[in-house]
C-alpha positions, 0 to 999 in steps of 0.5 A: 507459410511456404518456403520457396523451392527456387531460393529456399527463402520464406515466401512473402506471398502464397505464390513464389513471386519475386519481391519488387523491392527486396532491399527496402527493409520490408520483411513483413513475412517475419511477423510469425517470428518477431511477434507471433510464434509460428516461426521458431528455431525450436518448434519449426526449424525449417521455417526458421532456416528459411527466414534466416536465408531471407534475412541474409539476402535482404539485410533489412537493417541496412535499409535507410540507417536502421534507426526505425523499425528496419533496425528494430525488427532486424535485431528482434529477428536475430534475437529470436533466432538465437544468432548472437553475432548478427544481433550484435551487428545490427545493434552496432549499426544502430548505435553507430548510425542512428542515434542523436547525441541524447541517445534517442533514435534518429531516422533520417533526421527525425526522432523515431519511436520505433527505433527507441522502443524496438531496440530496447525490446530487442536487447531485452529479447537478448536477455530473456524470451518467453514462448510456449510458457517457458522463460528462456534465460540469456537466449541470445547473449552476445559476446560483447556483454560477457558480464552483466546484471539485470533486474526487473525484467518482466515475463509473461504470466506475471513474472519478474526476473533478476539475473547476473552472468559472468563470462557469458555464463548465468551465475544467478537468477531470481524469479518472482511470481506476482500471482504465486504461479510456478515458472518453467525456466530454460537455460541452454538445454536445461529445463527447471 
């Protein structure tokens, strides 16, 4: 992965080419953030900052109506970057423009599985993420949800997480291991 010396954004290609259609919702070079672990604010902050600049420039959630992968991946990108404000903006866009009356995703008049599952996954990423063996609690909780409770979130390694928060602050967490293994938890800068 390379950062463009001319824009400071993450390059799509090995060479510093300009994208032919930069506003079509395509940001495949964010794969290392949304699906992989090559881009992380904690371990590769320079790549995370460069990809943030890419998102701010391209605004993929504004392509089409955000009812498909364009909104889903955008929400996941912002959750992984820990940018609660932008995450909520994408979720608002999705709920305002991309839902059928039954609350499933509408992408240009078509039912769209990418939007249905992707937005749900992004909301889960707002509440819980696990990278490098650490379960991070409320890593991108937006101010829109100051109080809440969730039960049964699954984390890699065979863990089930139940938690409750109030005023945006974690009040209670219970982690169950299916295999009897130990979990490492992160809440803000605290590790346990």
